[in-house]
C-alpha positions, 0 to 999 in steps of 0.5 A: 196314598202310599203306605208308610214303611214304619206303619207296615211294621205293625200290620197284621198278616191280612192287612200287611198283605193288602198294604203290600199290594198298595205299596207295590203299586206306589213303588211302580209309580214313584220309581218309574223305570227302576221298578219292575215293569209290566205290573210284576209286583202285583203277581209277587205279593207275600203269601198269607202265612208270611212272617208278620215282621222280622223274626229275631232268632231267625237266620238265613242264607241264599246264593241269589245267583249272578247272572240270573237277572231279569225284569223284576228279579230284585223285587222277587228276591225281596219278596222271598226274603220278606216271606221269612223275614230273618233277623240276619241273612247272608247273600252270595253272588251279590252285586251292590246295586242289586242289594240296594234295590232289594233293601229299598223294596224290603223297606218301602213295600214290606216295612222291613228295615235292614242294615247292610255290610258288603264283602266285595271281592270283585269289581266286575262290569259283566256281572254287576253292570255300571260303566266300564271304568266304574264297574259294580261290586260283587261278592257277599252281603249281610243284611241284619235288622240290628246294627253290625260292628267289627266288620271284616272282609277277607279274600282267600289267598287262592280263590280258584277260577274267581276271587272268593272270600268271607265277610264277618260281622258282630250283631244281635240274633235273638237279642244276644251278640254273635259273630256271623260269617258269610262265605262263598267257596270256590266252584264245585270242581275245585275241591283242592282250592276249597281245602285252603279256603276252609282252613282260613275260615275255620281258623277264624271261626274257632276264635269265637265261642258263639258263631254262625257261619252262612254260605254257599260252600259248593261242596256236598256234606261228605266232601273232605274239605268240609271236615274242619267245619264239621269239627267246629260246628254242626249244620242246622239240617238235622239229619244230614251229617257225614259219618265219623268213619268218613263215609258219605252222608245219606243223600236222602237225609240231606235236604237239597239246596240247589236246583240240581238236587245237591246240598251246597248251602249251610248254616253252621252253628257254634255254641248255638243250637237250631230249633227249625230248618227250612229250605224253600226253592225260588224261581229267582235263583238256582239255589234255594232260600235256607233259614233256621230258627235258633235256640238261645238258651245256651250251647248245650245240646237240645232235642232235635229240630221239630220242623224240617222241609 
């Protein structure tokens, strides 16, 4: 008998792990060819120390990589998200069809129910499949356990070699409303293009006293184009800051977020402070999964985060 998604929300860690195994088998049987093949779900169960349910003050960001497809990748992506179970996560390089399948796995296998908003910047058959005359949508997505309002999807005036933009919503994190942005800036060798993109993004972020800015900025912390973001909001990586004199940040103090050992992914916080900062490599993308737990007591500075990996 398949585990009902609502029941999975209240299972303890050990029971949820077993329930995930049963539900994964059910998904293969019920979804047929659309499910991962070759028994892949049974090899990708949650670790024993995974979050029991959605963590209300946790936010994350992840460039899920496209094209980085393969049999079982969306199940693997869902498993990565379910392991940390953030209240909100921003995904970049996201195809609508992939995100819908990830959401299905999150709910039906792991009992985690997320809403979704999309910031599609491309309709691209090569990236996202579909029929040539009806290609799939590609861009940003925000998954939130709470309802989202005031959605805004903006394409930058100059995307560089590919259209880029940001998606913004208002939702609850830690029980309090906050404006959440998710962006993907121009490719790494296009710093001059990113200057204009950051100017557009920072101007909108500055309108909000409380904001969370997630995304793949395709730039290391000391890159000059990130200056306006640093002026508005610190990143959650506790030891990684560009110096006031403009010198490069200490590379050893910045936790890499990519397979090529660079920090490109950020969680900038405005009016909120971070309690933890964690980065976890993933076999399903060339970017690592980044999530942070937030302090919700107010906007004043607090003691440094107590956990960094």
